[in-house]
DOMI-250773 format. One record per residue (C-alpha): x, y, z. Coordinates in steps of 0.25 Angstrom, whole numbers, padded with zeros to 4 digits, always signed. Example, Ala and Ser with C-alpha at 12.3 -4.5 7.8 and 13.67 -1.06 7.14 Angstrom:
% residues 2
+0049-0018+0031;+0055-0004+0029;
This chain:
% residues 119
-0031-0056-0025;-0023-0047-0015;-0021-0033-0018;-0008-0029-0012;-0003-0015-0008;+0003-0009-0020;+0007+0005-0015;+0009+0012-0002;+0006+0027+0000;+0013+0034+0011;+0005+0046+0016;+0014+0057+0023;+0011+0070+0030;+0025+0074+0024;+0026+0069+0010;+0040+0076+0007;+0045+0071+0021;+0040+0056+0018;+0045+0056+0004;+0059+0061+0008;+0060+0051+0019;+0056+0039+0010;+0066+0044+0000;+0077+0045+0010;+0075+0033+0018;+0070+0023+0008;+0075+0029-0006;+0060+0031-0011;+0059+0040-0023;+0045+0046-0021;+0040+0053-0034;+0027+0061-0037;+0016+0053-0042;+0002+0058-0046;+0004+0070-0038;+0016+0078-0032;+0013+0074-0018;+0011+0059-0021;+0024+0052-0022;+0027+0038-0026;+0040+0031-0022;+0041+0019-0031;+0046+0006-0025;+0057+0005-0036;+0063-0009-0040;+0062-0015-0026;+0050-0022-0020;+0039-0013-0015;+0028-0004-0019;+0027+0011-0022;+0024+0021-0012;+0016+0034-0013;+0020+0045-0003;+0010+0056-0002;+0005+0067+0008;-0005+0062+0018;-0018+0069+0016;-0021+0069+0031;-0007+0071+0036;-0006+0057+0042;+0006+0047+0037;+0001+0034+0032;+0005+0023+0023;-0006+0018+0014;-0006+0005+0006;-0012+0006-0008;-0018-0007-0014;-0020-0008-0029;-0033-0014-0032;-0039-0019-0045;-0052-0012-0044;-0054+0000-0035;-0069+0001-0034;-0070-0014-0031;-0059-0013-0020;-0067-0001-0014;-0079-0009-0013;-0072-0020-0006;-0066-0009+0004;-0080-0004+0007;-0085-0019+0008;-0075-0022+0018;-0076-0010+0027;-0066-0001+0021;-0068+0013+0017;-0063+0022+0005;-0057+0034+0011;-0052+0040-0002;-0060+0038-0014;-0054+0033-0027;-0045+0043-0034;-0038+0042-0048;-0023+0042-0049;-0021+0046-0063;-0013+0035-0071;-0013+0026-0059;-0027+0022-0055;-0036+0025-0043;-0034+0025-0028;-0042+0027-0016;-0040+0025-0001;-0048+0015+0008;-0047+0011+0023;-0050-0002+0028;-0060-0005+0040;-0048-0002+0050;-0045+0011+0043;-0032+0007+0036;-0030+0016+0024;-0027+0009+0010;-0025+0015-0004;-0032+0008-0015;-0027+0009-0029;-0032+0004-0043;-0022+0005-0054;-0028+0012-0067;-0018+0019-0076;-0030+0026-0083;-0035+0033-0070;
């Protein structure tokens, strides 16, 4: 079974500037989610996926695909088995689930999310 990208995060060195740009150009409506500095722009009634907009921790701009998985521990075992590395250990997102970040053998950053409303 394929696990598609279910969400995308935009990491920006200028959160307010990026949010303003995305609103003015694309009509996005970012709103705080889980923390004041983590914004979510819902895709609305058109095809697409929601986008998270957040401050980049290292100051580098990047887009990070987030893949929703059925079992986080099982997926992380496969990541290691196939040459990937966990770069941010699993963390809880209250009411949403667990997330973490991995890199593939080439260094591509990927978010991994397991939905669990009881988290």
